[in-house]
MIFIDO-591876 format. One record per residue (C-alpha): x, z, y; residue in three letters. Coordinates in Angstrom, 3 decimals, always signed. Last residue first. Example, Ala and Ser with C-alpha at 12.3 -4.5 7.8 and 13.67 -1.06 7.14 Angstrom:
2
+----------+----------+----------+-----+
:        u :        w :        v :   r :
+----------+----------+----------+-----+
:  +13.670 :   +7.140 :   -1.060 : SER :
:  +12.300 :   +7.800 :   -4.500 : ALA :
+----------+----------+----------+-----+
This chain:
192
+----------+----------+----------+-----+
:        u :        w :        v :   r :
+----------+----------+----------+-----+
:  +42.396 :  +32.460 : +121.011 : UNK :
:  +41.901 :  +35.997 : +122.195 : UNK :
:  +41.635 :  +38.538 : +119.392 : UNK :
:  +39.498 :  +41.697 : +119.460 : UNK :
:  +40.329 :  +44.772 : +117.588 : UNK :
:  +38.373 :  +47.904 : +116.537 : UNK :
:  +38.486 :  +51.743 : +116.270 : UNK :
:  +39.925 :  +53.231 : +119.456 : UNK :
:  +39.494 :  +49.960 : +121.312 : UNK :
:  +41.860 :  +47.224 : +120.908 : UNK :
:  +43.136 :  +43.902 : +122.479 : UNK :
:  +44.927 :  +41.148 : +120.656 : UNK :
:  +46.895 :  +38.122 : +122.149 : UNK :
:  +47.138 :  +34.383 : +121.874 : UNK :
:  +45.704 :  +33.994 : +118.326 : UNK :
:  +45.251 :  +30.474 : +116.852 : UNK :
:  +44.269 :  +32.028 : +113.494 : UNK :
:  +42.095 :  +34.813 : +112.014 : UNK :
:  +41.296 :  +34.026 : +108.466 : UNK :
:  +41.408 :  +37.441 : +107.277 : UNK :
:  +41.058 :  +40.993 : +108.552 : UNK :
:  +41.119 :  +44.415 : +107.316 : UNK :
:  +42.693 :  +47.327 : +109.204 : UNK :
:  +40.219 :  +47.144 : +112.031 : UNK :
:  +38.550 :  +50.544 : +111.789 : UNK :
:  +36.638 :  +50.265 : +108.603 : UNK :
:  +39.696 :  +49.049 : +106.956 : UNK :
:  +41.703 :  +51.884 : +107.760 : UNK :
:  +45.319 :  +50.694 : +107.930 : UNK :
:  +46.490 :  +47.004 : +107.653 : UNK :
:  +45.999 :  +43.737 : +109.477 : UNK :
:  +47.623 :  +40.327 : +109.611 : UNK :
:  +46.882 :  +37.946 : +112.197 : UNK :
:  +47.802 :  +34.116 : +112.524 : UNK :
:  +49.645 :  +32.651 : +115.555 : UNK :
:  +52.121 :  +30.937 : +113.409 : UNK :
:  +54.719 :  +33.257 : +114.578 : UNK :
:  +52.593 :  +36.238 : +113.506 : UNK :
:  +50.355 :  +38.455 : +115.413 : UNK :
:  +50.172 :  +41.826 : +113.777 : UNK :
:  +47.111 :  +44.142 : +113.709 : UNK :
:  +47.509 :  +47.733 : +112.988 : UNK :
:  +44.995 :  +50.430 : +112.124 : UNK :
:  +43.566 :  +53.696 : +112.853 : UNK :
:  +43.670 :  +54.862 : +116.562 : UNK :
:  +44.232 :  +51.105 : +117.581 : UNK :
:  +47.389 :  +49.160 : +117.150 : UNK :
:  +49.079 :  +45.915 : +118.253 : UNK :
:  +52.171 :  +44.550 : +116.404 : UNK :
:  +53.857 :  +41.552 : +118.163 : UNK :
:  +55.795 :  +38.419 : +117.131 : UNK :
:  +55.888 :  +38.891 : +113.298 : UNK :
:  +57.526 :  +36.516 : +111.044 : UNK :
:  +57.279 :  +39.092 : +108.045 : UNK :
:  +54.899 :  +41.650 : +106.601 : UNK :
:  +55.965 :  +42.142 : +103.029 : UNK :
:  +55.168 :  +45.854 : +102.738 : UNK :
:  +53.015 :  +48.188 : +104.603 : UNK :
:  +52.186 :  +52.005 : +104.327 : UNK :
:  +51.759 :  +54.085 : +107.411 : UNK :
:  +48.720 :  +52.185 : +108.600 : UNK :
:  +46.072 :  +54.982 : +109.106 : UNK :
:  +45.325 :  +55.491 : +105.549 : UNK :
:  +48.985 :  +55.500 : +104.610 : UNK :
:  +49.889 :  +58.409 : +106.913 : UNK :
:  +53.153 :  +58.040 : +108.406 : UNK :
:  +55.641 :  +55.102 : +108.024 : UNK :
:  +55.578 :  +51.413 : +108.701 : UNK :
:  +58.474 :  +48.734 : +108.613 : UNK :
:  +57.834 :  +45.263 : +109.874 : UNK :
:  +59.910 :  +42.034 : +109.665 : UNK :
:  +60.696 :  +39.890 : +112.681 : UNK :
:  +64.461 :  +39.715 : +111.901 : UNK :
:  +65.082 :  +41.970 : +115.085 : UNK :
:  +62.632 :  +44.496 : +113.476 : UNK :
:  +59.130 :  +45.326 : +114.433 : UNK :
:  +58.309 :  +48.818 : +113.848 : UNK :
:  +54.931 :  +50.372 : +112.680 : UNK :
:  +54.091 :  +54.017 : +113.186 : UNK :
:  +51.454 :  +56.243 : +111.690 : UNK :
:  +49.105 :  +59.202 : +112.483 : UNK :
:  +46.912 :  +58.366 : +115.501 : UNK :
:  +48.193 :  +54.658 : +115.473 : UNK :
:  +51.532 :  +53.573 : +116.704 : UNK :
:  +53.560 :  +50.627 : +117.849 : UNK :
:  +57.440 :  +50.317 : +117.851 : UNK :
:  +59.514 :  +47.396 : +119.197 : UNK :
:  +62.862 :  +45.510 : +118.508 : UNK :
:  +64.379 :  +47.732 : +115.713 : UNK :
:  +67.501 :  +46.929 : +114.035 : UNK :
:  +67.436 :  +50.313 : +112.252 : UNK :
:  +65.110 :  +52.547 : +110.196 : UNK :
:  +67.387 :  +54.891 : +108.212 : UNK :
:  +65.608 :  +58.104 : +108.757 : UNK :
:  +61.948 :  +57.937 : +109.907 : UNK :
:  +60.329 :  +61.280 : +109.506 : UNK :
:  +57.763 :  +62.734 : +112.031 : UNK :
:  +55.352 :  +59.870 : +111.221 : UNK :
:  +52.194 :  +61.968 : +110.622 : UNK :
:  +51.483 :  +61.988 : +106.816 : UNK :
:  +53.976 :  +64.994 : +106.343 : UNK :
:  +56.705 :  +64.687 : +109.100 : UNK :
:  +55.033 :  +66.691 : +111.839 : UNK :
:  +57.467 :  +66.348 : +114.669 : UNK :
:  +60.515 :  +64.368 : +114.974 : UNK :
:  +61.753 :  +60.623 : +114.744 : UNK :
:  +64.919 :  +58.945 : +115.371 : UNK :
:  +64.894 :  +55.187 : +115.555 : UNK :
:  +67.786 :  +52.642 : +115.540 : UNK :
:  +68.087 :  +49.704 : +118.013 : UNK :
:  +71.667 :  +50.760 : +119.125 : UNK :
:  +70.203 :  +51.877 : +122.523 : UNK :
:  +67.864 :  +54.208 : +120.683 : UNK :
:  +64.138 :  +53.949 : +120.057 : UNK :
:  +62.543 :  +57.416 : +119.835 : UNK :
:  +59.770 :  +58.234 : +117.473 : UNK :
:  +57.577 :  +61.168 : +118.357 : UNK :
:  +55.049 :  +63.286 : +116.128 : UNK :
:  +51.668 :  +65.034 : +116.151 : UNK :
:  +49.126 :  +62.604 : +117.461 : UNK :
:  +51.320 :  +59.713 : +117.153 : UNK :
:  +53.958 :  +58.946 : +119.631 : UNK :
:  +56.530 :  +56.519 : +121.126 : UNK :
:  +59.729 :  +57.220 : +123.018 : UNK :
:  +61.821 :  +54.756 : +125.100 : UNK :
:  +65.493 :  +53.886 : +125.608 : UNK :
:  +67.358 :  +56.877 : +124.193 : UNK :
:  +71.037 :  +57.255 : +124.019 : UNK :
:  +70.741 :  +61.000 : +122.873 : UNK :
:  +68.710 :  +63.321 : +120.645 : UNK :
:  +70.773 :  +66.390 : +119.966 : UNK :
:  +67.846 :  +68.781 : +119.766 : UNK :
:  +64.098 :  +68.460 : +119.429 : UNK :
:  +61.126 :  +70.989 : +119.456 : UNK :
:  +57.728 :  +70.047 : +120.929 : UNK :
:  +57.022 :  +67.532 : +118.410 : UNK :
:  +54.144 :  +69.036 : +116.115 : UNK :
:  +56.051 :  +71.992 : +114.602 : UNK :
:  +57.349 :  +73.220 : +118.075 : UNK :
:  +54.004 :  +73.042 : +119.775 : UNK :
:  +55.012 :  +72.267 : +123.418 : UNK :
:  +58.420 :  +71.277 : +124.765 : UNK :
:  +60.886 :  +68.547 : +124.259 : UNK :
:  +64.117 :  +67.502 : +125.995 : UNK :
:  +65.748 :  +64.002 : +125.342 : UNK :
:  +69.091 :  +62.517 : +126.365 : UNK :
:  +69.425 :  +58.998 : +128.072 : UNK :
:  +71.572 :  +60.368 : +130.878 : UNK :
:  +68.634 :  +59.924 : +133.267 : UNK :
:  +66.689 :  +62.132 : +131.203 : UNK :
:  +63.988 :  +61.162 : +128.623 : UNK :
:  +61.136 :  +64.004 : +128.328 : UNK :
:  +59.246 :  +64.540 : +125.395 : UNK :
:  +55.873 :  +66.564 : +125.461 : UNK :
:  +53.755 :  +68.204 : +123.072 : UNK :
:  +50.365 :  +68.896 : +121.222 : UNK :
:  +48.295 :  +65.627 : +121.442 : UNK :
:  +51.442 :  +63.446 : +122.026 : UNK :
:  +53.299 :  +62.837 : +125.234 : UNK :
:  +55.891 :  +61.061 : +126.973 : UNK :
:  +57.836 :  +61.958 : +130.109 : UNK :
:  +60.026 :  +59.436 : +131.921 : UNK :
:  +63.371 :  +59.480 : +134.056 : UNK :
:  +63.955 :  +63.074 : +134.162 : UNK :
:  +66.971 :  +64.529 : +135.820 : UNK :
:  +65.501 :  +68.089 : +135.592 : UNK :
:  +63.645 :  +70.461 : +133.140 : UNK :
:  +64.308 :  +73.976 : +134.197 : UNK :
:  +60.982 :  +75.219 : +133.515 : UNK :
:  +58.046 :  +74.264 : +131.243 : UNK :
:  +54.635 :  +75.662 : +130.378 : UNK :
:  +51.620 :  +73.552 : +129.702 : UNK :
:  +53.294 :  +72.078 : +126.591 : UNK :
:  +50.673 :  +72.658 : +123.932 : UNK :
:  +51.110 :  +76.356 : +123.639 : UNK :
:  +51.313 :  +76.687 : +127.198 : UNK :
:  +47.725 :  +75.489 : +127.732 : UNK :
:  +47.598 :  +73.804 : +131.153 : UNK :
:  +50.357 :  +73.169 : +133.692 : UNK :
:  +53.680 :  +71.549 : +133.769 : UNK :
:  +56.157 :  +70.517 : +136.546 : UNK :
:  +59.088 :  +68.352 : +135.788 : UNK :
:  +62.094 :  +67.546 : +137.871 : UNK :
:  +63.154 :  +64.031 : +138.955 : UNK :
:  +63.317 :  +65.088 : +142.692 : UNK :
:  +60.304 :  +62.891 : +143.136 : UNK :
:  +58.397 :  +64.980 : +140.651 : UNK :
:  +57.599 :  +64.151 : +137.129 : UNK :
:  +54.268 :  +65.526 : +135.989 : UNK :
:  +53.327 :  +67.249 : +132.924 : UNK :
:  +49.718 :  +68.253 : +131.846 : UNK :
:  +48.340 :  +70.229 : +129.251 : UNK :
+----------+----------+----------+-----+
């Protein structure tokens, strides 16, 4: 399905209606975000509207004060103005549940997991553990990058720490003096 924000800030949709291809009455929209099965629109008043497959992120209510929305294939995570997260969609192994995650600076996602960098430069992860949804003790992080199956964090000492599917970039060691990281769906490349 497709969704387009028009010049009058309304949304027009087309494609498979069960995956968000049918919408009406969605107005005052700043930005539309998508996952594989649903859409989430942030309105000018910072509230969110959702449509598409209701079990995979297409149903949401009462979400307000949103700055930006992130997604996996089947879930959404919204960063709020108070630096807290609210998540919805498929909660089992997909990242649709994130209660209590606060002090968030940025979020990255793989196909089935999220990673949040906190204001203290630590990282929280949730979602499918094989896709990076399980992490602990990752600190002093500047930026987290992602591909479809793993995460790579550039730390303050310019080293890189990786987690997720080891065959798809989730295993790395001895990578230092990194400026930035680029990714494909299944690999990472570091620029020194």
